[in-house]
C-alpha positions in Angstrom: 0.0 0.0 0.0 1.3 3.4 -1.0 2.1 5.7 2.0 1.3 9.4 1.3 2.5 12.1 3.5 1.4 15.7 3.5 3.6 18.2 5.3 2.7 21.7 6.4 5.8 23.1 4.9 4.3 22.6 1.4 1.8 25.3 2.3 4.0 27.8 4.2 4.9 30.0 1.2 1.4 30.8 -0.1 -0.2 30.6 3.4 2.1 33.2 4.9 1.3 35.7 2.0 -2.4 34.9 2.0 -2.9 35.2 5.7 -0.8 38.3 6.0 -2.6 40.0 3.1 -6.1 39.1 4.4 -5.4 40.3 7.9 -3.7 43.5 6.7 -6.6 44.3 4.3 -9.2 43.7 6.9 -7.5 45.5 9.7 -6.2 48.5 7.7 -9.4 49.1 5.8 -11.7 48.6 8.7 -9.6 50.9 10.8 -9.7 53.5 8.0 -13.5 53.2 7.8 -14.0 53.4 11.5 -11.7 56.4 11.9 -13.3 58.4 9.1 -16.8 57.4 10.3 -15.9 58.5 13.9 -15.2 61.9 12.6 -18.8 62.4 11.5 -18.1 62.0 7.8 -20.8 61.4 5.2 -21.3 57.8 3.9 -20.1 58.7 0.4 -16.8 60.0 1.7 -16.4 56.9 4.0 -17.0 54.6 1.0 -14.5 56.5 -1.1 -11.9 56.2 1.6 -12.6 52.5 2.0 -12.3 51.7 -1.7 -9.2 53.8 -2.1 -7.7 52.0 0.9 -8.6 48.7 -0.7 -7.0 49.5 -4.1 -3.9 51.2 -2.7 -3.3 48.6 -0.1 -3.6 45.7 -2.5 -1.1 47.3 -4.9 1.2 48.1 -2.1 1.1 44.5 -0.7 1.7 43.1 -4.2 4.7 45.4 -4.8 6.2 44.9 -1.4 5.8 41.1 -1.5 7.2 40.9 -5.1 10.3 43.0 -4.2 10.9 41.0 -1.0 10.5 37.6 -2.5 12.4 38.6 -5.6 15.4 39.5 -3.4 15.2 36.1 -1.8 15.0 34.5 -5.3 18.0 36.5 -6.4 20.0 35.3 -3.4 19.1 31.7 -4.1 20.0 32.1 -7.7 23.3 33.6 -6.9 24.1 30.8 -4.5 23.2 28.2 -7.1 25.4 29.9 -9.7 28.3 30.0 -7.3 27.8 26.3 -6.5 27.5 25.4 -10.2 30.8 27.1 -10.8 32.5 25.4 -7.9 31.2 22.0 -9.1 32.7 22.7 -12.5 36.2 23.9 -11.3 36.6 21.8 -8.1 34.4 18.7 -8.2 36.7 16.7 -5.8 36.5 19.5 -3.1 32.8 19.7 -3.5 32.5 15.9 -3.1 34.5 16.0 0.1 32.4 18.9 1.3 29.2 17.0 0.7 30.6 13.9 2.4 31.6 16.0 5.4 28.0 17.2 5.7 26.8 13.6 5.8 29.4 12.6 8.4 28.2 15.4 10.6 24.7 14.0 10.3 25.9 10.7 11.7 26.9 8.6 8.7 30.1 6.5 8.8 32.9 8.0 6.7 32.9 5.3 4.1 29.1 5.4 3.8 29.1 9.2 3.7 31.6 9.2 0.8 29.5 6.6 -1.0 26.3 8.5 -0.6 27.9 11.7 -1.7 29.4 10.1 -4.7 26.1 8.5 -5.9 24.1 11.7 -5.3 26.6 13.8 -7.1 26.6 11.4 -10.0 22.9 11.7 -10.4 22.4 15.4 -9.6 25.4 17.2 -8.2 23.8 20.6 -8.1 20.6 19.4 -6.6 22.4 17.5 -3.9 24.5 20.6 -2.9 21.4 22.9 -3.1 19.5 20.7 -0.8 22.1 19.5 1.7 24.6 22.4 1.7 22.4 25.5 0.9 19.1 24.2 2.4 17.2 24.9 -0.8 14.3 22.8 -2.1 11.4 22.9 -4.5 8.9 23.3 -1.6 10.6 26.4 -0.1 11.8 28.0 -3.3 11.0 31.7 -3.7 8.2 32.5 -6.1 7.8 36.3 -6.4 4.9 36.4 -8.8 2.9 33.9 -6.8 3.5 35.7 -3.6 2.6 39.1 -5.1 -0.7 37.9 -6.7 -1.6 36.0 -3.5 -0.9 39.0 -1.3 -2.9 41.4 -3.5 -5.9 39.1 -3.8 -6.0 38.2 -0.1 -5.7 41.9 0.9 -8.6 42.8 -1.4 -10.6 39.9 0.0 -10.0 41.0 3.5 -10.7 44.7 2.7 -13.9 43.9 1.0 -15.9 43.3 4.2 -15.7 46.8 5.6 -16.2 48.4 2.2 -19.4 46.3 1.7 -20.7 47.1 5.2 -20.0 50.8 4.5 -22.3 50.7 1.4 -25.1 48.7 3.2 -25.2 49.6 6.9 -26.8 52.9 8.1 -24.1 55.4 9.1 -25.4 55.6 12.7 -24.7 51.9 13.2 -21.6 51.7 10.9 -18.8 51.9 13.5 -20.0 49.2 15.9 -21.1 46.9 13.0 -17.7 47.2 11.3 -15.8 46.6 14.5 -17.9 43.6 15.5 -17.8 42.0 12.1 -14.1 42.6 11.7 -13.2 41.1 15.0 -15.3 38.0 14.2 -13.6 37.5 10.8 -10.2 38.1 12.4 -10.8 35.4 14.9 -11.8 33.0 12.1 -8.7 33.9 10.0 -6.4 33.5 12.9 -7.9 30.1 13.8 -7.7 29.0 10.2 -4.1 30.0 9.9 -3.2 28.3 13.2 -5.0 25.1 12.2 -3.2 24.8 8.8 0.1 25.7 10.4 -0.4 23.3 13.3 -0.4 26.0 16.0 -2.8 26.7 18.9 -6.2 27.8 17.6 -6.9 30.0 20.7 -3.5 31.7 20.5 -3.7 32.2 16.7 -7.2 33.7 16.9 -6.6 35.8 20.0 -3.4 37.6 18.9 -4.9 38.6 15.5 -8.2 39.8 17.1 -6.2 41.8 19.8 -4.1 43.7 17.3 -7.1 44.4 15.1 -9.2 45.7 18.0 -6.3 48.0 19.0 -5.9 49.3 15.5 -9.6 50.1 15.1 -9.8 51.6 18.6 -6.8 53.9 17.9 -8.4 55.0 14.6 -11.7 55.7 16.2 -10.1 57.7 18.9 -8.2 59.8 16.3 -11.4 60.4 14.3 -13.3 61.5 17.5 -10.4 63.8 18.7 -9.9 65.6 15.4 -13.4 65.5 14.2 -12.3 66.0 10.6 -15.2 66.2 8.1 -14.3 65.1 4.6 -16.4 66.9 2.0 
């Protein structure tokens, strides 16, 4: 019978970007809506602020994630190019280096040399990338995937406060947005914790706490300054 294993590391790349984007979109846009609404602003101005925050935030997340992950990808590529050159100019030294890695992991010297020799004969660069540099297909940097995932998840998270702004009467808007946002943050935190194998309570609680603090600070600023957007 075939044994199939599914590891959480296979999801860590896209999960990190998706959860970060959704949380950021929800918290930042909800805080923006709450802050502007607390200043006594008309619904149309609140809605414009929310939509602008959604679009600007999604583009900012995509750009930031693309640049960040591209830098990681460039570093990985440079390391692989260097390793490729060393394999071409000093294969014996690279063989000894790989065998040394296996010896440090507990293999007998003879077995370590044999394993290194066989792996290098099959895929020398792949063996060094995996065992010397710590690079693998599962954790490889994917800039475009990270950028699209971040932008889409940010927009998805930001959509809730924008929709509520369009539908809920202005007099009830602030408490409704705060309540709905906290509920969704708890759900997102619990989901991320479950997929990542962490505590559901801790994952949900820390996200909800920071979201509540952000919205509370925004509401306070709106009340203190009482700025009316026309």
